[in-house]
C-alpha atoms as one frame of an Amber mdcrd trajectory, in Angstrom:
protein
 -60.990 -11.366  -2.870 -60.251 -11.919  -6.716 -57.129 -11.131  -8.526 -56.455
  -9.874 -11.924 -54.749 -12.026 -14.651 -51.791  -9.692 -14.591 -51.617 -10.090
 -10.741 -51.744 -13.930 -11.061 -48.931 -13.828 -13.716 -46.805 -11.646 -11.463
 -47.062 -14.363  -8.580 -46.244 -17.077 -11.197 -42.931 -15.226 -12.038 -42.027
 -14.937  -8.411 -42.480 -18.448  -7.669 -40.120 -19.594 -10.701 -37.498 -17.059
 -10.039 -34.361 -18.427  -8.087 -33.947 -17.172  -4.559 -31.118 -15.087  -3.840
 -28.094 -16.702  -1.986 -27.333 -15.159   1.440 -24.722 -12.452   1.563 -21.661
 -12.867   3.941 -21.742 -10.104   6.857 -18.171  -9.571   6.413 -16.636  -9.744
   2.991 -12.962  -9.804   2.141 -11.531  -6.296   2.194 -10.665  -6.321  -1.444
 -14.220  -6.875  -2.629 -15.210  -3.467  -1.122 -12.580  -1.692  -3.156 -12.923
  -0.813  -6.952 -10.314  -3.513  -7.815  -7.768  -5.864  -6.578  -4.341  -4.087
  -7.094  -1.432  -6.394  -8.085   1.256  -3.944  -8.661   2.038  -2.130  -5.458
   4.406   0.934  -4.690   5.602   1.191  -1.264   7.318   4.493  -0.154   9.187
   5.133   3.092   9.667   8.832   2.871  12.751  10.764   4.260  14.514  13.889
   3.212  17.853  12.224   3.065  17.009   8.834   2.048  13.532   7.939   0.778
  13.005   4.256   0.368  10.790   2.718  -2.536   9.804  -0.721  -3.584   7.371
  -2.050  -6.384   6.193  -5.574  -6.199   3.707  -7.611  -8.406   1.429  -9.914
  -6.186   1.888 -13.567  -7.675   1.896 -17.043  -6.642   3.709 -18.873  -5.060
   5.369 -15.513  -3.745   5.215 -11.802  -5.015   7.750 -10.631  -7.513   9.987
  -7.765  -6.928   9.941  -5.266  -9.810  12.413  -2.623  -8.447  13.604  -1.167
  -5.154  16.084   1.522  -3.982  16.804   4.564  -2.024  16.451   8.015  -3.170
  19.674   9.436  -1.534  20.415  13.295  -1.102  23.486  14.857   0.272  23.554
  16.438   3.606  24.953  19.361   2.088  21.943  20.017  -0.277  19.473  22.412
   0.612  15.976  21.091   1.329  14.366  22.252  -1.591  16.978  20.445  -3.996
  16.197  17.298  -2.081  12.421  17.562  -2.423  12.899  18.003  -6.168  15.062
  14.894  -6.496  12.399  12.952  -4.471   9.543  13.959  -6.864  11.869  13.566
 -10.126  13.012  10.059  -8.989   9.498   8.797  -7.848   8.226  10.072 -11.087
  10.718   7.940 -13.143   9.742   4.905 -11.054   5.954   5.490 -11.677   6.478
   5.850 -15.462   8.659   2.670 -15.659   6.844   0.427 -13.252   3.243   1.642
 -13.764   1.844   0.606 -10.143  -1.718   1.052  -9.542  -1.658   1.635  -5.925
   0.835   3.222  -3.350   1.146   2.782   0.418   3.308   5.201   2.521   4.420
   4.905   5.896   2.042   6.551   8.374   3.112   9.387  10.442   4.764   8.904
  13.838   5.422  11.077  16.923   8.911  12.758  16.531  10.571  14.210  19.726
  12.175  17.013  17.767   9.630  19.597  16.064  12.152  20.433  13.287  12.512
  16.684  12.460   8.723  16.290  12.182   8.498  19.460   9.942  11.353  18.228
   7.670   9.730  14.566   7.497   6.459  16.065   6.619   7.904  18.077   3.587
   9.572  14.826   2.243   6.324  13.064   2.764   4.388  15.665   1.106   6.653
  15.765  -1.872   6.320  12.123  -2.386   2.514  12.005  -1.918   2.057  15.081
  -4.383   3.824  13.230  -7.338   2.098   9.970  -6.753  -1.331  11.616  -6.598
  -0.410  13.558  -9.857   0.019  10.013 -11.414  -3.482   9.308 -10.242  -2.840
   6.516  -7.870  -4.683   5.505  -4.813  -2.656   6.290  -1.802  -2.955   4.523
   1.514  -0.832   4.664   4.588   0.064   2.083   7.305   1.580   2.611  10.679
   5.036   1.357  11.168   3.909  -0.885  13.865   1.317  -2.465  11.755   3.757
  -3.188   8.959   6.422  -4.888  11.355   3.453  -6.821  12.821   2.334  -7.996
   9.545   5.757  -8.820   8.190   7.807 -10.065  11.346   4.967 -10.760  13.615
   6.407  -8.353  16.151   5.477  -4.608  16.162   8.658  -3.277  17.698  10.928
  -5.393  15.304  14.295  -3.909  14.377  15.119  -2.800  10.876  17.613  -5.646
  10.232  14.861  -8.241  11.238  12.419  -6.464   8.802  15.111  -6.516   6.076
  15.859 -10.203   6.459  12.013 -11.161   6.360  11.506  -9.015   3.250  14.424
 -10.899   1.621  12.847 -14.179   2.659   9.308 -13.310   1.346  10.522 -11.949
  -1.949  13.182 -14.541  -2.400  15.939 -11.775  -3.094  19.580 -12.739  -3.246
  20.408 -10.365  -0.237  18.666  -8.121   2.093  17.668  -4.850   0.698  19.060
  -1.378   2.116  17.086  -0.455   5.157  15.064   2.202   3.541  14.188   0.112
   0.481  13.307  -2.901   2.902  10.924  -0.620   4.648   9.146   0.338   1.441
   8.995  -3.167   0.215   7.577  -4.199   3.593   4.998  -1.641   3.288   4.095
  -2.968  -0.228   3.937  -6.531   1.169   1.827  -5.643   4.149  -0.667  -3.829
   1.780  -0.858  -6.748  -0.299  -1.940  -8.966   2.647  -4.414  -6.424   3.678
  -6.192  -6.648   0.389  -7.092 -10.304   0.805  -7.985 -10.458   4.595 -11.342
 -10.551   6.252 -10.986  -7.427   8.106 -13.332  -4.550   9.530 -10.370  -2.216
   9.624  -8.964  -0.860   6.304  -5.910   0.899   5.606  -6.311   4.613   5.920
  -6.748   6.340   2.558  -4.593   9.520   2.056
């Protein structure tokens, strides 16, 4: 069967084109996202003491940009606390300009009232972060402890000491701030891993 000159030319072009290289079955988690985030905000929401921490991924170790606790008096109404959480987080966002946020995942509270109050604080934090246009992910507390300490049931003091070591801080951060920094560090690790499971996006 004969071929036309145009078909012959197409065959020649296919022969000289370089072959495509094989594509890995599982690529690093960060390649499937829009970009690799280097300035990460971690938030551990609580009505009376919301921890926050911002890190910049770098070598040989991440740099701490800021961390602290948004403290609210036990005498304040819940509405006043929620406003304080939003205002302080908005200031952190404006000053540090993170591009992604990771919050502590929900846990099962024995007391329904406690769960509702925690949900309000979490909602206030997520709302102001979403308002800034950040991607928001959540990580379960056990997963964060496993990533930082190597033990899913580690105590707060162990988390704080490991965070201090990983970030080369002069002293251990406050418990709430340590949890927030641990969230940011764990998310930074997740971005570079070969993994089938990603952090849940909020």
